[in-house]
C-alpha positions, 0 to 999 in steps of 0.5 A, spaced: 499 499 500 502 506 498 503 512 503 499 518 503 504 522 501 505 519 494 498 519 492 497 527 494 499 532 488 505 535 489 512 535 487 518 531 492 523 536 495 528 535 500 525 537 507 530 542 508 528 546 501 521 546 501 521 554 504 526 556 500 523 553 494 517 556 496 519 563 497 523 562 490 517 560 487 512 566 488 518 572 487 517 576 481 518 583 479 512 582 474 506 586 474 500 582 476 505 577 478 501 571 483 505 573 489 500 579 489 494 574 490 498 570 496 496 573 503 495 568 508 490 569 514 492 563 517 496 556 518 491 549 517 494 543 519 491 536 516 493 531 519 492 524 517 493 518 521 494 510 519 486 508 517 485 514 512 484 511 505 487 515 499 480 517 497 478 519 503 485 524 504 484 526 497 477 529 499 479 532 505 485 535 502 481 538 496 475 541 501 481 544 504 483 547 498 476 550 497 476 553 503 483 556 503 480 559 496 475 563 501 480 564 507 487 564 504 491 559 508 498 555 508 496 548 508 500 543 512 498 536 510 501 531 515 501 523 512 504 517 516 509 513 512 511 506 513 516 506 508 520 511 513 524 507 518 530 511 520 526 517 523 527 521 517 522 525 513 519 526 506 516 532 503 512 534 497 510 542 495 504 543 492 501 550 489 496 552 485 492 559 482 485 559 481 482 564 477 475 567 477 470 571 473 476 576 472 484 576 473 482 580 480 479 574 483 485 570 482 487 567 489 493 563 489 493 556 494 500 553 497 500 546 501 506 543 504 506 535 505 510 531 510 511 524 511 513 522 518 513 517 523 508 518 528 512 515 534 517 521 533 512 527 536 517 532 538 521 532 531 514 532 528 513 538 532 519 542 531 519 541 523 512 543 523 514 549 526 519 551 521 513 550 516 508 555 519 507 562 517 510 566 523 505 571 527 499 567 523 494 563 528 494 556 527 488 551 527 489 544 527 484 538 523 485 531 525 483 525 521 483 518 523 488 519 529 487 515 535 485 518 541 491 516 545 496 519 540 492 526 539 494 526 547 501 525 545 501 531 541 498 536 547 505 539 549 508 539 543 505 539 536 499 543 538 502 548 543 500 554 541 494 551 536 488 556 536 483 550 535 483 543 533 477 540 529 475 532 528 469 529 525 466 525 530 461 521 525 468 519 521 472 517 527 466 513 530 468 516 537 467 522 541 474 525 541 471 531 545 472 526 551 479 527 551 483 531 556 484 536 552 488 543 555 482 547 552 476 544 551 472 550 548 478 550 543 476 543 540 470 543 534 467 538 531 465 538 523 459 533 525 456 540 529 458 544 523 454 540 518 448 540 523 448 548 522 442 548 517 438 542 522 439 547 528 436 553 524 430 549 522 428 545 528 430 552 532 425 556 527 419 552 529 420 551 536 421 558 537 414 560 536 413 556 543 415 558 550 421 554 553 417 553 559 411 550 555 416 546 551 419 543 558 413 542 562 411 534 562 416 532 558 418 525 559 423 523 554 428 526 548 430 521 543 435 522 537 435 517 532 441 517 527 443 513 521 450 509 520 454 514 518 451 520 522 453 517 529 457 524 530 451 528 528 446 524 533 451 526 539 452 533 537 444 534 536 443 531 543 448 536 546 445 541 543 438 539 545 440 538 552 443 545 552 437 549 550 433 545 554 437 547 560 435 554 560 429 552 563 431 548 569 428 551 576 422 554 572 416 551 575 413 545 572 420 543 569 421 536 567 427 536 563 432 533 569 428 527 570 426 526 562 429 520 559 434 522 554 437 516 549 440 515 542 439 509 538 440 507 531 434 508 525 431 502 525 427 498 520 421 503 520 425 509 519 429 506 513 428 513 509 431 517 515 438 519 516 437 523 522 431 525 527 429 528 533 423 526 538 419 529 544 415 525 548 410 528 554 406 526 559 400 528 555 398 528 548 403 533 546 409 531 542 414 533 537 417 529 531 423 532 526 426 527 521 431 528 515 431 524 509 436 520 506 435 522 500 436 530 498 435 536 503 428 535 505 425 534 512 418 533 516 416 536 522 410 533 525 407 536 532 402 537 537 405 542 542 399 547 541 392 547 540 392 543 533 397 537 530 402 540 525 405 537 519 410 541 515 416 540 510 423 543 512 429 544 507 435 542 510 441 544 505 447 541 507 453 546 508 458 546 502 465 544 504 468 550 505 462 553 510 463 546 514 471 547 515 469 555 516 463 553 522 468 548 525 474 552 526 470 559 527 465 558 531 
């Protein structure tokens, strides 16, 4: 099996020559030189683990390039290597300019790709620090890196990082449970993808007082598809946080209610994500997102009559999802 560094685009270079070649590449006295369109706002490290496939690496690399066209960034990609046995490293340099409808809309992106041995945490941190744009904020995106390995990076590679992100649906576990030095500096791409869902559900429920939503509440159930475990977990976290605003008020049942997550059963075969409130009386609230397309549906009896409405849950573009996870 090829190392990920071999399947990503770029030219092979000695590690020590990458930054000098990068500086030389953008040097030009010509008017309208690409260097005029190269103004990074941040560093973003895309950090792969062993289990990431070539297709998955390509998809995330392309997503980050799309993000960099909107938010100019120096991209550093870390690829674990099975071929390196002597603690050395391999490097690639990728650069590309994207031109919009006019020459003024040009954006130049660069990616520095490093093949490394995962066990050498300190050496890896030193090399990444050399490649970072100084005086710019840094962000770190983990993909397929085990939690125990991430914890090894807390005191070296992640020192000074403004925010670390991961995708709980891809990882299959909630890395938010690690002993992060600053929990507020951790983001989940699954939570970012929930933005349209939170807007759709929140817009409907905002028509009712929080005290009424909490009164007589017996159960809160989230159902998720096989590939949306992370979205299910983050949806439950969001609901519990919202309902917590009612704690202490009269008739509030949020603390005694049952909260459960489960995978969609056969009866919800066409559903990728669902939320349901159960009450001690005839009231109920049900929302679900269909697997196909961007449509969902709300069925509810929270007032004097039953309601059934369609909801549109348009997925975020790749660059919007990354931006939501990094900045909010």
